[in-house]
C-alpha positions in Angstrom: -12.9 2.6 5.5 -11.0 -0.5 6.2 -11.3 -4.2 5.0 -13.8 -6.4 6.7 -12.9 -7.3 10.3 -10.8 -10.4 10.4 -9.7 -10.2 6.8 -6.1 -9.3 7.9 -4.0 -10.2 10.8 -4.2 -7.4 13.4 -1.4 -5.7 15.1 -1.1 -2.7 17.6 -0.7 -0.2 14.7 -3.9 -1.4 12.9 -5.5 -1.3 16.3 -4.6 2.5 16.5 -5.8 3.1 13.1 -9.1 1.3 13.7 -9.7 3.3 16.9 -8.8 6.7 15.2 -11.3 5.8 12.4 -14.0 5.0 15.0 -13.4 8.3 16.8 -13.1 10.1 13.4 -9.8 11.6 14.7 -8.7 12.3 11.2 -12.0 12.4 9.6 -11.7 8.8 8.7 -8.6 9.5 6.7 -5.5 7.3 6.7 -2.4 8.9 5.1 1.1 7.3 5.6 4.5 7.7 4.0 7.6 5.9 3.3 10.5 8.4 3.9 14.0 6.9 2.8 17.1 8.8 2.7 18.7 8.6 -0.7 22.1 7.7 0.8 22.2 4.0 -0.1 20.2 1.1 -1.6 17.1 -0.2 0.2 17.4 -3.6 2.0 15.1 -6.3 3.4 14.6 -4.3 6.7 13.2 -1.4 4.5 10.8 -3.9 2.8 9.2 -4.4 6.1 8.5 -0.6 6.4 7.3 -0.4 2.7 4.8 -3.2 3.2 3.5 -1.7 6.4 3.1 1.8 5.2 1.8 1.0 1.6 -0.2 -1.9 3.1 -2.1 0.3 5.5 -2.8 2.8 2.8 -4.1 0.0 0.6 -6.2 -1.7 3.2 -7.8 1.5 4.6 -8.3 3.1 1.2 -5.9 5.8 2.1 -2.7 7.2 0.6 1.0 6.5 1.0 3.5 9.1 -0.1 7.1 8.2 -1.2 9.2 11.0 0.3 13.0 11.4 0.0 14.6 12.8 3.1 17.3 14.6 1.1 18.7 16.9 3.7 22.3 15.8 3.5 23.8 16.5 0.1 27.2 15.1 1.1 25.8 11.4 1.1 23.1 11.6 -1.4 23.1 10.6 -5.1 20.5 10.5 -7.9 21.6 6.8 -8.3 20.1 6.1 -4.9 16.8 7.9 -5.7 16.3 5.8 -8.9 17.2 2.5 -7.2 14.7 3.2 -4.3 11.9 3.9 -6.8 12.7 0.7 -8.7 12.7 -1.3 -5.5 9.4 0.1 -4.2 7.7 -0.7 -7.6 9.3 -4.1 -7.7 7.9 -5.0 -4.4 4.4 -4.2 -6.0 3.6 -0.7 -4.5 2.9 2.5 -6.4 2.9 6.0 -5.1 1.1 7.5 -8.1 1.5 11.2 -8.2 2.6 11.3 -4.6 6.3 11.6 -4.8 7.9 14.2 -2.7 11.4 15.4 -1.5 12.2 17.2 1.7 14.1 19.6 -0.4 10.6 20.6 -1.9 10.1 22.3 1.4 13.4 24.0 2.1 12.1 27.5 1.8 9.2 26.7 4.0 11.4 24.9 6.5 13.7 28.0 6.6 10.7 30.2 7.3 9.5 28.1 10.1 13.0 28.2 11.5 12.8 32.1 11.4 9.4 31.7 13.1 11.0 29.8 16.0 13.7 32.4 16.2 11.1 35.3 16.4 9.3 33.3 19.2 12.6 33.1 21.2 12.6 29.2 20.7 15.8 28.9 18.5 19.3 30.5 18.6 22.4 30.5 16.6 25.2 28.8 18.5 28.9 29.3 17.9 30.0 26.2 19.8 31.8 23.5 17.6 30.4 19.9 17.5 32.7 18.6 20.3 31.8 21.5 22.6 28.0 21.0 21.9 28.4 17.3 22.9 30.3 18.3 26.0 27.6 20.8 27.0 24.8 18.4 26.4 25.6 16.3 29.4 25.1 12.6 29.8 22.2 10.2 30.6 22.8 10.8 34.4 24.1 14.4 34.3 22.0 17.4 33.0 23.4 19.5 30.3 24.4 23.2 30.6 23.5 26.2 28.6 25.6 27.4 25.8 27.1 30.8 26.3 25.3 31.9 23.1 22.0 30.7 24.2 20.6 34.2 25.3 21.5 36.0 22.1 18.8 38.5 21.2 16.1 37.6 18.6 17.5 40.4 16.3 21.2 39.0 16.5 19.9 35.4 15.9 17.9 36.5 12.8 20.9 38.4 11.5 23.3 35.5 12.1 20.8 32.9 10.6 20.3 35.0 7.4 24.1 35.4 7.1 24.4 31.5 7.5 22.1 31.1 4.6 24.0 33.7 2.6 27.1 31.7 2.9 29.2 34.0 5.1 30.4 31.3 7.5 32.4 28.1 7.0 31.1 24.5 7.6 30.9 23.7 11.3 31.3 27.3 12.6 27.7 27.8 13.6 24.4 25.8 14.0 20.9 26.8 14.6 19.5 25.0 17.8 16.1 24.8 19.2 15.8 26.4 22.7 14.0 23.7 24.8 15.6 22.5 28.1 19.2 21.6 28.7 18.1 19.8 31.9 15.6 17.6 30.2 16.0 13.9 31.1 15.6 13.2 27.4 18.9 14.1 25.7 17.0 14.7 22.4 15.3 17.7 24.0 18.6 19.4 25.2 18.5 22.2 22.6 18.9 20.0 19.6 20.5 21.3 16.4 18.0 22.0 13.7 20.2 23.5 11.0 23.9 23.3 10.1 26.1 24.8 7.5 27.2 22.6 4.5 28.6 24.2 1.5 27.8 21.3 -0.7 26.0 20.7 -4.1 22.5 19.2 -3.8 21.4 16.8 -6.3 18.0 18.7 -6.7 18.6 22.2 -5.5 22.1 22.6 -6.8 24.1 25.4 -5.0 21.0 27.4 -3.9 21.4 26.4 -0.2 24.5 26.2 2.1 22.5 25.6 5.2 20.5 22.3 5.5 17.9 21.3 8.1 18.3 18.2 10.4 16.2 15.1 10.1 14.3 15.5 13.4 13.3 19.0 12.4 12.5 18.3 8.8 10.7 15.1 9.2 7.8 16.2 11.4 7.2 19.4 9.4 7.2 17.4 6.1 4.6 15.0 7.6 2.4 18.0 8.6 2.7 19.7 5.3 1.6 16.4 3.5 -1.3 16.0 5.9 0.0 12.6 7.1 -2.2 11.0 9.8 0.1 8.2 11.0 3.9 8.8 11.0 5.2 5.2 11.5 8.9 5.0 12.5 11.2 2.3 13.8 11.7 1.9 17.5 14.9 3.9 17.7 12.8 7.1 17.1 10.7 6.5 20.3 12.9 8.9 22.3 12.7 11.5 19.4 8.9 11.6 19.6 8.8 14.4 22.2 10.9 16.6 19.8 8.6 15.7 17.0 5.6 16.8 18.9 7.4 19.9 20.4 8.4 21.3 16.9 4.8 20.9 15.5 3.2 22.4 18.7 5.3 25.5 18.3 4.5 26.2 14.6 1.5 27.0 12.5 1.5 23.7 10.6 -1.7 22.5 8.9 -2.0 19.4 11.0 -0.3 17.4 13.7 0.4 13.7 12.7 0.8 11.0 15.2 4.2 9.2 15.5 4.0 5.5 16.1 7.1 3.3 16.6 7.5 -0.4 15.7 10.4 -2.8 16.0 12.8 -2.9 13.0 13.8 -6.0 11.3 16.9 -7.9 12.6 17.8 -11.0 10.6 20.3 -13.8 11.4 23.6 -13.9 9.5 22.8 -10.4 8.1 23.8 -6.9 8.7 21.1 -4.2 7.9 23.1 -1.0 8.9 23.5 1.3 6.0 26.9 2.2 7.3 28.0 -1.3 7.3 26.5 -2.3 4.0 28.3 0.8 2.5 31.6 -0.5 4.0 31.0 -3.8 2.3 30.6 -2.0 -1.0 33.3 0.6 -0.7 36.0 -1.8 0.6 35.0 -4.3 -2.1 34.1 -7.2 0.1 31.1 -7.6 -2.3 30.6 -6.7 -5.9 28.5 -3.6 -5.4 25.0 -2.9 -3.9 23.5 -5.5 -6.2 25.7 -8.3 -5.3 23.4 -11.4 -4.8 24.8 -12.0 -1.3 23.7 -8.5 -0.2 20.5 -8.1 1.7 19.6 -5.2 -0.5 16.4 -5.5 -2.5 18.5 -5.1 -5.7 20.8 -7.8 -4.6 18.0 -10.1 -3.7 16.1 -9.3 -6.9 19.2 -10.3 -8.9 19.7 -13.4 -6.9 16.1 -14.5 -7.7 14.0 -13.6 -4.7 10.4 -12.9 -5.6 8.5 -9.8 -4.4 5.6 -12.1 -3.3 7.9 -14.1 -1.1 9.3 -10.9 0.6 5.8 -9.5 1.1 4.7 -13.0 2.5 7.6 -12.9 4.8 6.8 -9.4 6.0 3.3 -10.5 6.7 4.5 -13.5 8.7 6.9 -11.7 10.9 4.2 -9.1 11.8 4.6 -5.8 13.6 5.8 -5.7 17.2 6.7 -3.1 19.8 9.8 -4.9 21.0 13.1 -5.7 19.1 13.7 -9.3 18.2 15.8 -11.3 15.7 14.2 -13.2 12.9 15.7 -16.5 11.7 16.7 -16.1 8.0 15.3 -19.5 7.4 11.9 -18.2 7.8 12.6 -15.9 4.8 13.9 -18.9 2.8 10.7 -20.9 3.8 8.6 -18.1 2.3 10.8 -18.1 -0.8 10.5 -21.9 -1.2 6.7 -21.8 -0.8 6.4 -19.3 -3.6 9.0 -20.8 -5.9 7.5 -24.2 -5.6 4.3 -22.9 -7.1 5.9 -21.0 -9.9 9.3 -22.4 -10.9 9.5 -24.7 -13.8 11.3 -28.0 -13.1 14.4 -28.6 -15.3 17.6 -30.9 -15.2 21.0 -29.4 -14.6 24.2 -31.3 -13.9 26.6 -29.3 -11.9 29.6 -31.5 -11.7 29.1 -33.8 -14.8 30.5 -37.4 -15.4 29.6 -39.1 -18.7 27.5 -42.2 -18.8 27.5 -44.4 -21.9 24.3 -46.7 -22.4 25.9 -49.6 -24.2 22.6 -51.1 -25.5 21.1 -48.0 -26.7 21.3 -47.5 -30.5 24.2 -45.2 -31.6 22.9 -42.1 -33.3 19.4 -42.5 -31.9 17.7 -39.5 -30.3 14.2 -39.8 -28.9 12.0 -37.1 -27.2 10.7 -37.7 -23.8 7.8 -36.0 -22.2 8.7 -34.1 -18.9 6.2 -32.2 -16.6 7.1 -28.6 -16.0 5.6 -28.2 -12.5 3.8 -30.9 -10.7 2.3 -28.2 -8.5 0.9 -26.3 -11.5 -1.1 -28.5 -14.0 -1.5 -25.4 -16.2 2.3 -25.4 -16.6 2.1 -28.4 -19.1 5.1 -30.3 -20.2 8.0 -30.1 -22.5 10.1 -32.5 -24.7 13.7 -33.3 -23.7 16.1 -35.3 -25.9 17.5 -38.6 -24.8 20.6 -40.4 -26.4 23.1 -43.0 -26.0 25.5 -40.7 -23.9 24.3 -38.6 -21.0 25.7 -36.7 -18.1 24.9 -37.3 -14.5 26.3 -35.9 -11.3 29.6 -37.2 -10.3 28.4 -37.6 -6.8 25.6 -39.9 -8.0 28.1 -42.6 -8.9 30.3 -44.5 -6.4 32.5 -47.3 -7.4 32.5 -48.9 -3.9 29.2 -48.0 -2.4 28.0 -48.6 1.2 25.0 -50.7 1.7 22.4 -47.9 1.9 23.7 -46.1 -1.1 20.7 -45.9 -3.5 22.4 -44.1 -6.5 24.4 -45.6 -9.3 27.2 -48.3 -8.5 28.5 -51.3 -10.3 25.6 -53.8 -10.5 23.0 -51.3 -9.2 19.9 -50.3 -11.0 18.6 -46.7 -10.9 15.8 -44.6 -12.6 16.7 -41.8 -14.9 14.1 -39.2 -14.4 11.5 -39.1 -17.2 13.7 -41.7 -19.1 14.5 -45.4 -18.3 15.9 -47.7 -15.7 19.7 -48.2 -16.1 22.2 -50.6 -14.5 25.8 -50.0 -14.1 28.1 -52.6 -15.9 31.5 -51.0 -16.1 33.7 -48.1 -15.6 36.4 -46.3 -17.7 39.3 -44.8 -15.6 42.2 -42.6 -16.3 45.1 -45.0 -16.1 47.4 -42.4 -14.6 45.2 -41.2 -11.8 42.6 -43.8 -11.4 39.8 -41.2 -11.8 36.6 -42.5 -13.2 36.2 -40.9 -16.6 33.0 -42.7 -17.8 30.3 -45.0 -16.4 28.9 -47.7 -18.7 25.4 -49.0 -18.3 22.6 -50.9 -20.0 19.0 -49.8 -20.1 15.7 -51.6 -20.0 13.6 -50.4 -23.0 10.4 -51.5 -21.2 10.8 -48.8 -18.6 10.3 -45.8 -20.9 9.1 -42.8 -19.0 11.0 -44.0 -15.9 8.6 -46.7 -14.8 8.7 -50.5 -14.8 5.9 -52.4 -16.3 6.8 -55.6 -14.3 6.3 -53.8 -11.0 9.9 -53.9 -9.8 11.0 -50.8 -8.0 14.2 -48.8 -7.5 15.1 -46.5 -4.7 17.3 -44.1 -6.6 16.2 -41.5 -9.2 18.8 -39.4 -10.9 18.7 -36.3 -13.0 20.7 -36.2 -16.3 21.3 -34.3 -19.6 22.0 -35.6 -23.0 25.6 -34.9 -23.8 25.0 -34.2 -27.5 22.3 -31.6 -26.5 23.6 -30.2 -23.3 24.1 -26.4 -22.9 27.2 -25.0 -21.1 26.5 -23.0 -18.0 28.1 -21.3 -15.1 26.4 -21.8 -11.6 27.0 -19.7 -8.5 26.2 -21.3 -5.2 25.5 -18.7 -2.6 25.8 -19.0 1.2 25.4 -16.7 4.2 27.6 -13.6 3.9 28.7 -14.0 7.5 29.6 -17.2 9.5 27.9 -16.0 12.7 24.1 -15.6 13.5 25.0 -12.3 14.9 27.7 -10.9 12.8 28.5 -8.2 15.4 29.4 -10.9 18.0 33.2 -10.5 17.7 36.3 -10.6 19.8 37.5 -7.4 21.4 39.4 -5.2 19.0 37.6 -6.8 16.0 34.5 -5.7 14.0 31.7 -7.4 11.9 34.1 -8.0 8.9 36.0 -10.6 10.9 32.9 -12.7 10.6 32.7 -12.5 6.8 32.3 -16.0 5.2 35.2 -16.7 2.9 32.9 -19.3 1.3 29.9 -17.1 0.7 29.9 -17.9 -3.0 31.2 -21.0 -5.0 31.4 -20.7 -8.7 31.0 -23.8 -10.7 32.0 -23.8 -14.4 31.5 -26.6 -17.0 28.0 -27.2 -15.8 25.6 -28.9 -18.2 21.9 -27.9 -18.5 19.0 -29.2 -20.6 18.8 -27.5 -24.2 15.6 -25.6 -23.4 17.6 -23.4 -21.1 19.5 -21.9 -24.1 16.8 -19.4 -24.5 16.4 -18.7 -20.8 16.2 -14.9 -20.2 17.4 -12.7 -17.3 15.6 -13.2 -13.9 13.8 -16.5 -15.1 13.5 -18.9 -12.2 13.7 -22.6 -12.2 14.1 -25.5 -9.9 17.0 -27.6 -10.8 15.8 -31.1 -9.9 17.5 -32.2 -6.6 19.6 -29.1 -6.6 17.5 -26.2 -5.6 16.1 -23.0 -7.0 18.0 -21.0 -9.5 17.7 -17.8 -11.4 19.3 -16.5 -14.6 21.7 -13.7 -13.5 20.6 -10.4 -14.9 24.0 -8.9 -15.2 26.5 -11.6 -16.3 24.3 -13.5 -18.6 23.7 -10.4 -20.8 27.1 -11.0 -22.6 25.9 -14.3 -24.1 27.1 -16.5 -21.3 24.5 -18.5 -19.3 25.0 -17.8 -15.7 22.6 -19.1 -12.9 22.5 -18.0 -9.3 21.2 -20.4 -6.7 18.4 -18.5 -5.0 17.9 -21.1 -2.2 18.6 -24.9 -1.6 15.8 -27.4 -1.5 16.4 -28.2 2.2 13.9 -26.5 4.5 15.5 -26.5 8.0 13.1 -23.9 9.3 9.9 -25.9 8.5 11.6 -29.0 10.0 12.4 -27.2 13.2 8.8 -25.8 13.4 7.4 -29.5 13.0 9.8 -30.5 15.9 8.7 -27.6 18.1 5.0 -28.3 17.3 
């Protein structure tokens, strides 16, 4: 039973499920699965599939299995299994007791392959990989039969059993389905369903040296788990006839329906596991959890919230045709969420000292500051104010243009939560002429940052008391690539030529308000006028305080949408 009509945005997959439920095609059951390969970390594209599959199960009171497609021991690791589970839970979904592995079915998959051989629908082929490609033909030319295609059932059974027993080296033989070498769909031209790999498996050890292919394994696993709707990305559309063919030939308990949707493509981002692995292995980034990576672990470390990612997945919807999504939509969803939850604090990233000449030396007063104007329940905090403070170096200009509303000689500005101050003098380095200190006077009648006589100032600056400031390192992140489409390169080059050399800028000597000394890993804040920041979960653990900028305050996507509207 689904949610009330109109409660959720519809899409073509939900329409299929609704119709199946009306016709009682599956007895009203909805059973989906999320089937990652444990050969890398999940990325934002996987989040779309996770939200879709687990979301359907939630909304239709069904089930969603987490199934690892662990059929290639050469590329799989326990580390990836653990990271995938952590990411799915972090996104807010739980598979309960429904965690499975394709390796759970190795014996049954083997038995089904034997069944195909007995029915004359599979054969052992001695052609090597290059020869198989040659015999397969092209999109415009049909393939031709392997010289080993007409082996007897008895010979095929013997050879397949000996493949399993480990008699043959890797690549020397494969088991192929016997379908149609003249099919217009290349996937149906006697596809390989088993290959020899003498490799240690992370779950089955050395028990097997033949492993099933994805197209063969996936459909049978779906059937064994009584999946109703097998939801795949669009590149598997041409594989659907093979999915159905395998299930039609075997005595499986049910025949799930494969449905394809468009995968996520995001500007300034690569979502190919192969390319992400290259970034990691060639050390262009600092591992899978580098905050510049589109992996869920990288995004989590940077400070993205699961709520923002789920909102993003809801907004982009589910379509049948490929398209590319502006990464600024993801940032918009992130700002929307962080604006509601992030506490406002003050941090000075490039400090210059301000001395308030008429403020009593040695005096410290505690000023009240609201924590989040979007959340009254967040309350307020006390911040110390003293004679000497830090402001941003860019918030002072000795020779300011007419429309410069920050601090300059003779100009008055508001210090957030504090007082109005007016610049009276500067202290410079006699050797370089660089401004070392800015001297000001303050108006005691403007406590809290408001004038009682009604005068107004246009500039409001954030600040931190020098005596109470806490040192911090701040990392400002930008796109990992300089081009919207990183694969848009000159001939002879690849996507790495579009890497952004300025994708991270590390600022040391930053000063933050004293309350942040107790900030813990993954806590998120809005640094006033600077953006949203998160305590780094790796490099802050050694005692140093390190903040990652999650996203800047500027919202170009919303601005463009307003223009377009």
